[in-house]
N, C-alpha and C positions, 0 to 999 in steps of 0.2 A: 502493498500499501504505501503512496506517496505521502509525503510529509501533508501535505494537503490535499484531501482527498474528497471533491467536493460529492457527499453525500449522505444523507440525513443518518444520529448512529440514535438510538431507541434507549431510553432510561427506563428501567423498571428497578425499583426499593429489591435488594435483596433478602430472599425466602419470603416472599410477598406474594399473593396473588388477589387476583379483581381490582387492583388499583389501574389508575389512567396510564396508558403508555405516554410517557413523556419526551420529546425528539427539540433538544438544546435549541436554540434560536443562533448561538456562539459560530456555530459551524460552517455556516452560513456567511456572517459576515467578518470571519478574521482576517481573508486574501480579497479584498473588493475588486470589483474589475475599474471602477473607478469610486473617486472621493470626494467631494466639495464641499461646502457649508453656505448656507443662507445669510446674504449679509444686509436683508431689512428685516423687520417684525414682519410675519404675515400671521394675517389672523384666519380663524374660518367660514370657509367660503371662496374661500380664492381658488384660481384654477390657475394661477400663475406662481412660478419660484422665481425669485431674483438670488442667484447664488454666484460665487467666486469664480468659478472657473467650469464653465460646461464640454472639457474635452471629454472624449469617449462616449458624450451623450449623444443619444438619438431617438426618434418616434419609436414607439412601442418597444418599449423598456420598463422595466420596475425600478422603486423608487424606492429605498428605507428613508425616512424620514425622524427623525430624532435619534434618542438611546437604548440602546438595547436593554430591555426590562422597563423601560419609563412609561407609566400612562402620559398616552397623548401620544407616541410613537404610531406609524401608521406604514404602509405601504400603498406606493402609487404608483401610476401608468401615467407615460406619458403620452403626450397625445399622437393620437394614428395619423397626421397629415403634418403637424407644423413642426416643422425643426426647430431644434433649440436653439437660439441667435444671442449674442453680444454674449451679457449675462440673464437672459432669460430662458428658462424651461416650460413650455404652456404642459399643464396637463389634463388628461382623458377624465379627469374628474374635479368636482373641486374638494380643498381640502376638508377635513374634516375635526381638526382640532388645531388651536393657533401655533403656530411655532415663532420663539424668538430668533434674532438674530446671533448666530452662530451656534445654529443647531446643523446637528450633520446631516447631508444627504450621501445615501452610500447606494451606485449600483448594485442589484443582484439579479443573478439566474433565474431563480424560481421566487413564486410568490403564494403557492400552494406546498399539502403534503398529503397522499396517498398512502394510506394505514391498510396493509393488505395479512391474509391469512394463510398458511400452506403444511399441511399434514408433514411433509419433510425439508430441507432444506433444499433440494432443486424438485420439488412436487409441485402443481398448478399451483398458483396463486390463486386466492380470490379475494377480489375490492372490499375491504367493509368502509371504506369511509374517504372521500375526498374533500379534505379542509382546508379551510384559509389559515396561512400561519397567526399565530398572535404575535401581533408586532410590539405590543407592551406587555409581553411577559419574556421571562426567560425563558420558558418553555412552552411549546404548543401542546396541551394532552387532548386523548385519547379515550373515554372508557369503553370497554371493551368484557364482555362477562359471559361471552356465548360459546367461551372455548376453555377446553381442561388440558385439551393435551395440541402438541403441534409447535408452531413457529408464527411469531410477526416478523413482518417486514416493513420497510419506511423507504419513499423516496421521492424526494420533490418534483413538485410540477411547475412549468411553466403557464398559467392559463392564456397569455395569450398567443403560444407557438403551440401548446399542446406537449410542449416535450418534458422528457422525463430525465430525472438522476440514473446514475448506477441507484441499486436496490442498496441500504443497510445491510449490516452482517445480521445473520439473524438472529431472532429473539427468542428464548423458550418461554412458553407461557407460562413452565413452570416454574420460571426464575429462573437463572444462572445457578450452577452447583457453584461449589467453591473451591474445584479445581479447572475452572472456565476463565478465559483470561481477562476477562470484563468484569468478573468480581474481586479478582485479585487488581486491576489498576484501579479502581473505583476503591477499594479498603487502602491502597496507598496513598491515594492524590486525597482521599479524607482524613489521613494520618498528619499529613502536611497543611492539612485549612485549602484544600485547592478542591476541586470539583467539576463535574460537565458543563458547570455556567462559572465560573468565575476563574479558569484555570487559561492558560494564553496556549499559542500556537507551537510556543518553546515546549511544551510538555504533550504532544498530540503523542496519539492511537500509534502510529507509526514505530516512534520514538520507544513505545512502550512496548510493543510487540519485540523489537528488535533487541531493548536489555532484557525480557522474561528468556528469550532464544540462549543470548550470552550467557546469564544467571544459569541455566538449565545445563548449558556445555560446562560452566566452570564446576559446577556440582555432580556431572555425571562422570568427569578427568579425575577425582578426588580417588575414585578406587577404579577398577578395572570391570568387576563385573557385582552391578548391585541388585540385592535380590528383584525390585519392584519393576525389574527391566526386562525378567524370566518371559519366555516363551515358551513350556515344557510339552511334548506331545502335536505338535502342531505337525498337522498332515498338507505337507506340501504338495503332493500331487500322486496317482497313482503309477504304478509302475510297469512300461510295456515293456514288451520282453525287445530283447537288443537293445535297451535303452544305455546310454553311458551316461546319463547325467541328470540333474534337477535343477530346475532353477532356486535359488536363494532367495527367500521369504524376501519381498519387495523391502519388510519391516527390516531386516537385519543390520545391524550396525554397519559389519565389512563385508563389502561383497566382493573381494577380490583375498581374502584367506579364512586362517578358519577361528581367527580371534573372537568372533562372536557366535560361531559354533561349536554349541558344547559336546553334541552329539549326534547321529548321522542313521539310520539304522533302515529296514526294509521290514513292515509289520510285526510280529513277533519275534524276528530275529536280532541275535547280539546286535550291539552297537559295532560300526565299523570302525576300524583302525585308519585316524590319520595320518600324511605321512606328506611330504613336502613335492612339491612339482614334480624336483629333479627326480626323485624315488617312482613316482609315479610314471614318468615319462619312461623308464627303465622295465616297467610293467609292462607297455603296449607295445614297446619299441618296435615289435614286428607286422604291429599292426595298423593295416593301413586305413585310412577314414576321410570322407568325405560327406556331401551332402549330393542332394538329386536337385538341379537347377530347374529341371522343370517336371511338372506331372506324370508321370506313364500310370495309363490304366490298367487292366488287366487284359489280357489277352495282347499287351502289346511285346513288339518284339524286339524294342532298342528302348533304354534309359539312356538318360544325359546326366551326366555327371558333374557338377560344379570340377572339377577338376581329377579325371584318373591318371594321372601320372605313375604313384605310384602302388597302381593297382596291374598285377600278371596281365600278360598280354590274354590268355584263356584262361578259365579257373571258376572260382565260386565267390560268390557275395551276400552277407550279410543285412537285412534292412530293419531299424527302428521297428517293431510291432508285428514282426515276424521271424517263427521259430528257426524255420526250416531254410537250407541255404538254395541262392539261384545261381544255377550254371548259366555261363558265358562261352560264348567261342572266339570273341575277336570285340578289341579293346583298342579302338582309335583313340590315342593319346592328347593328340592334336582338338579335337573335336570333344573331345569327353563322352564322346556315344559308346556305349557298352552295347554288343548285340546278342542276343538271348540265345542260347542253344548249346549244345556240345558235338566235341567230335566234329564239328565243321558245320552240323546237321542245325536250321534254325529252329526256333522254337518260341516260344508266346511265355509271357509272364502271367502267374498264376494269381499272383498278390500285387495290386495298386499300391504305387508310391508316389506320395505325396512332395510336390517341390519343398524344400528344403529338409527332409527329413533324411536322416545320419545314414550312413549307407560305410561295410566294412568288411574287409578282406582281412582272413586268418584272428575273427576273435576268440577271447573265451568267454564262453557265456556260463551262468554259473550264480551262484548267492552272491553280491556284492560283498566283499568284507575290508576292502582299501577304499581310502575316498580320498582327495584334495582339492583345492576352491580356488578358485579365479573366473575374472570377468562376468560374473554374477550367476553362478554356475557352480554345484558341487559335482565334480567329476566323481565316478568309480570305479573301480575292477574286481574280479568280472564284472561284464555284462549282463542283465537281466536273462537268468536263463526261465526255460518256459513253465517251470515249475514255481517260479515266482512273478506270474504275469499277475497285475492287477492290485496286487496290494501295493499298502502306503507307504511312502517313503514318511517317511518320522522323522521331525530335527527339534532339537532342544536346544532354542539359541535364545540371543540378545538381544532386545530390539533398539532402533534408532532412536535418537529423539525427534519427537514430534515438535512438527514448526509451526509455530504459532504466527500465525495470520490474520486472522476473526477472531472477534468478541467470543463465539462459544467454543473456539478452540480449549482441547484441556490441556494444562502440561503432564509432564510423565512421571515429577515428582508428588510423592505422595506427601508432602507437606505443603501447603501454597503460602503460610505463614515465610519457609525460609523466599520465594522468589517476594512477596511482597515486602520484607526487609530490603533488600536488593533495590526493586523499583525504588523506595523511600530514597535510598543511599544515593542513587543515580539521580534522583527526580532532583534533590536538593542541591546535588553539586552542580547539576545542569542550571539551577535556580539560579547559584553563585558564579554564575559564570568560567565556569570549571574546577574550580576552586575550593577543596574541601573547607568545612566550616565545622562547628561543633555538632549543628546536628546530623551534617553528612556522616561525621565521622560515627557518631553514635548510633544509625543506622548504619553501617560498615558493621560496627562490630556485634549489632545484633544479627545481622546476616551470618557475619561467620561463626557466631555462635550457636547459630542454630543450626547450622549445615554440620558442624561440630558433632552435635547430637545426634543428627541421623546418622551421621558414620557410627556412631558407636552401637545404637541400637539395631542399626541393617545385620541381617542376618542369612548369606547366601545361599543357605542350606547347599552348599556344595564341597566334597573336600576335592583336596588339587594336590594332585601331585605329578612334583615337579620335573621326576625325572620317569619315564611310563620307558615300562618294557617292552621292547618292539619286537627284540627278536628268539627265536624256539619259542611262535605262539603257537597253540592245539590246532591245526590245520583237520577239517573234517572232510569223510571222503565223499563230497558231491558232485555230481557232472561237470564241478568247476575247478578238477585236478590237474595242475598247471606245473609243470619242471622248472618254470622260471623262477617260481615265487622263491622252491630254496635255495637257487644260486644268486636272489638274493640277499640272502638273509632271514625269510620270512617260512 
């Protein structure tokens, strides 16, 4: 979110329901498109304003006249045809209230608010009401009590052009939970005597979100593995025969090493043993592998591979999803086209091969017992044998940090007070031009103490063995027996 993201923000009381939704006026006035002031007293009923500067003022525009939250402030439209000239701005309607000289005039892009409801964050929105902005109040309220679940949204509307701003962040009907960004931000602002109405653009939501993310990163760095980041017995996908890899979960912290993955296994079988990339390459050094570059349907006479250079001139190959080998009698290594058949006799493909499917020569199939990770995948050896078809790939892993970008995003830390103290520290320091003072240092100390308390109380529920024994493992006599394993020290 940009520092000044022109969209409304719905405020609700923490832990309260059936209270008015409130949209602060301040977000609309922080960075005006044009700003001037009245130079002569104007009485109610006038349709002309005399101002200091008409730069950027045009016909069919919206003007906020007055001061935020002051009774007597109002929003007026400029005339539809009379262009501002000299120091005079003609209005489309007469003034409702008198305004003295030096009263501010601000050009604003919207004069109404549309409130809506949706059952989900991406579901269809039902418009509840479109109402004028309350110029004389700090907030525009709207009371709605017909919903007990779902989410509220708001967006600004320009009644002249019928144009809209972006929607606000979703606001839960049941109120923000203690782990949601908005409740933490509001708590921190409240503690330093700032809120949605009297804060400045210095303490913008984008700055708050950034600092929440910084706080989470700092706390998570304190220990390699936190208990609240565990995701154990997670089903990644189902194993297909001939599969050599499974995608690492998108929320796994490290997508290139085993740092965040504790265990990897198939179904009820024992956990695979992790090996580094070099050792894994030794295991598969005789196995040529590539992918199909185009779909080959059942009955096709050829299969086009992305790269067939490492495949023999004639022989057999396997592909993911099929337990049986496929005979071929010709390999055009220039085009990657493999001709199905044997002994020079053409044949046809029995099982279709989709584009992108892995294709192998000289693989070992059976129960996967070793694995490594890189490029967002967990690669294992041997490949999945027919006996383990359709079983679950299961992982025990540690999740990545959730990036906070909206009000309803929840922090991963179980103690929101840690983040609240961190925000107070950063807010106070920023309000003091980046210089620490007594208040910011006190908030920083509170943050450090709370962080250390979390570390002392956390129990990862794991026993770490610093030097695992890889050699002389008990190898089962399965259909994946491979003499290469013994030569590698396994």
